[in-house]
N, C-alpha and C positions, 0 to 999 in steps of 0.2 A: 500493500501502500503505500503511497508516493502525498505522502499531508504538505500543503504550505506553513508555511510562517509570517505571517508582518507583523511590524509593527506600527507604531509612530506617525500617525496621516496625519494628527493634529487636521481635522476636517477641513484637509486638503481632497477636493474628490476629484481634482486631476490627474495631479500626480498617484493618486488612489491608484484610478482608474490604469495607468503604464504598469501598475504592480500587478492586479488584475490580470488583465489581460498580459503577462508575462505567464504567470500561474494557472491559467489556459492553457499556454500555449505548451503549459511542459508535465501539462496532466495532470497537476493535483488535484487526490479529490476529497480532500479537506482539508479546511484553511481553521487557522487560531491568527487570533489578531492579536498583541501581546502588549495593546491597551496605550493608552492616548488618542481614541480614534478623534475623538473633537468632533462630528456632526452625524445627525438623522441622514445628512448626504452620502455619507462615506460605504455606512454599514448600507443600503438600497447598492449596491457597488459589489459587493461579495452573493451578489443570485443565482448565479454560475456554479456551485458549492454552500457541503450545509457546511456553517461559518461557530468558531467558536468566539468572544469574543469578553477578556476582562477590561475593565476599565483600572488609567494613571492615576497621577496624579493634576494633569491638567482636562481631565477629567473633570470638572467642575457641575454639570450639572448636568445629571447623570436619567433623573424623571425624560425628556426627550428619548435618549438613547434608548430607555429598555423599551417604551413603548416601540421603538425604530426598529428594534431588535427581538423582539415578541411580532409585533406587524409579519417582519422579512420570515419569522418563524423557523429565529437561526436560537442559536443558547446565548446565553447572561452570564458567567461565571460569576460576579462580582467584581472582588476586588483577584478572588483566589480561582482556578477554574485544576478541577481534578480528573483527568479525565484515562479511556485509557481504548487507544485504536493498537487491533492487529496484539495485542496481548501486550504493550508495553502500555505501564501509567504514565502519567504524564501532567505533571504541573505546570500550571499556564498563567503568571504572571508579570506587573510591571517591574515588577526587580525595587521601585522609591519605594517602598517601606524593607528594609535594607536585613531587617531579623530575623523577615517572614521571608525572604531570597537563601535570604543560608541557611536559616532551620530546610527550606528544604531543595537545600544541596545536599545539604549530609545529615541528613532524614536516612537516609537509605532505600525509600518504598517509590524512587521514581526512576525509573529508565532512560526519561527526559525531562527539562529542567526544562520553559521554552521563555524566552525574557527582554524585557525593550530598557524604554528609559533614558539607558546613555548614549544612544541612536549607533550606536557602535556594535558591528559586526561584530561576532566571534561563535567559534566553537570549545570549547575544554572536555578536559573529563576531570570529574573530579567522584576520585574510588566509582566507582560503577552507572555515575551519573551522566549525562552526554548532556553540559551543560550551552542551552544554542540562543543566541541574540541575535535578530536574519538585517540588523539596522535598521535604518529609519526612510519611512515614506517621505521624510521632512522633515528638512534640518538635517542632512546628513549631503557625505559627496564622498563615494557617491553615493547614487539611491542604492536603498535592497533590500534584497528576497529573498528567504531561501529553501529550501524544499528537504525533506526526507523521508527517505525510502522505512518501510518500517517490515520487521521486529530488525531490521537486523541496525538500522538507526543510522546512518552514516546521512552527513549531515553538505549540502550545499549551500552558500550563502552564493545569488548574482547579481550581479548590477545594473540595475535599472540603465 
């Protein structure tokens, strides 16, 4: 199974559309959004896939985002998602809460932890846990997304 990972769209639907098009071309089956969604218009861009969203520190007005995610038939996990896909337990968060982030990595309860916030793409191992930051769609150079093959957990950062 191939999943797409995206973060830090900050309400920029035009830039998000580039990321979504890339994930469509890479045949992602599910998408994880690591927070700082920014607008209901961004949520609507993810119609090609089942998408899991978490909130970031810049998602101040959450009620319209919750409505948009529900109206789109997508999944909203507040600030922390626990998802299982292809037999892999995945932690999904924005990582602005450093304690929650460190605990997710150290818990040993996740094969994959996807996070955002830093706007810097990264693939790291913490014991048996793969930590993946796809970079950012907004305020990054280059803009990027990521794909992960499950269950092998092979991750690739893709520049947009």
